[in-house]
C-alpha positions, 0 to 999 in steps of 0.5 A: 171629575170621574173616578176610575173606573177600574182599579184596586183604589175603587170603592169596591176595590179597596175594601178588598184591599184592605182586607187581604193582610187580616186575611192572611194575619187571621191564618197565620195566627190562633183564633182569639175570643172575640174582644170589642175594644172601643177607642175614645180620645178625652179631649179638655172639655169633656174633662170639664163637663164630667162629674166624679161621684163616689162611686168612681173612686171604689176602684182603688182611690177611696181604700188609699184614702181609708186608711188614714182614718180612726175609728171614729171617722170611720163610723161616721163614714158609715154612718153617711151611704150605703156604698161607703158602708159597704166599702169599708166592710170590705176584704180590702177595706179599711175595718180589716185593715186596722182589725190586722194592725190592732190585733196582730198576734192576739186572738180568742178562744173560739173565735181564732185570729183576727184576720183568720176568723174559725169557719162556724163565725162567716157568712157563706154565700152562693156564686156561680154556683160556689160558696164563698166565706164573707166576714164582717170586718166592722162586726169582728173589729167591734168584738175584738176590741170588746172582748180582748180586755176581759176575763173568763169565766166565772168573771167575765166582763173587764173588772173582777169585783169579788171573789168566792175562793182564797187563790182563786185564777182569772184567765183573760180571753186574749191569747198572745200568738208567740209564733206570730210576735216572735218574727221580726215585726217592729209592733208588740202587744202590752196587756194592762190591768188597773188594781183598785181593791186589794185585800190580799196579794195577786200576780202576772203570769204567761203559762201555755198550759191549754197549748200543751207546754209545761212552763210559766212565767209569774210577775209578783208586783207586790214584791216586785219578783219575775218567777219562771217556772217548768213541770218538769215530771208528772208523777210523782210531781216536780216542778224546777223554777228561778227568780229575778227580784229587779223592783224592791218590794211594795211597803209591808203592810200595804198591798199592791193599788195600781198598774202592772202589765206586760210587753211581748215584743220579738219573743222578748218578755217584759213586766211593768208595775206603777203603783 
């Protein structure tokens, strides 16, 4: 057989005929950035030969699975290899998600909320000439877990073993974000204090003085009463208040020992006592 000597379907003419519609379309279309696309046909035999490693899971599946782990399991995963440790501490990683659930509606003084740390707590790194914030979410989770249930100076720590002055006030380091907790969110905040030794009497109060407010709600586990007070005038000082007594008083001559707590949920406040 002899190939045709002329016509559009000879080798040279075939390429010219195939290029005409591409050339015509290139004139009508706007120029775009060069992009190379590769088409690959994957067979069942190829899938059997390929293996999936941990690096392949970092595109998405790992983060879904890691959300199901608890604190101890995440710590064990961090100890296995550097890749999992980096994935867990990422901005979309499980340490950040776990902290958001655990510390929702709470903040520490000079620390901010868990999800929005103060600028001085962030590490800055250079990326293409720009400074990007990087947060160690595992370290922040452990920091909040340790400091949320602790007292401010001069006491510090989680326990108060001695009181130097009468009518002493001990503040918790945890602050409640009422604007966040008043929203439609299923999870509330519960704080609990165990009283092992009590020579006199004590109470638990929620105040807004530090934020410029002028009111407080106090619970007395000895009397079972809840007192609400509001400062009306600074000079001369005038305070208005009211109280209710939903629980009976403890037996006379016996100071309160046990557990007292408060629960804040959707703008509602409840106190708890167990002698």
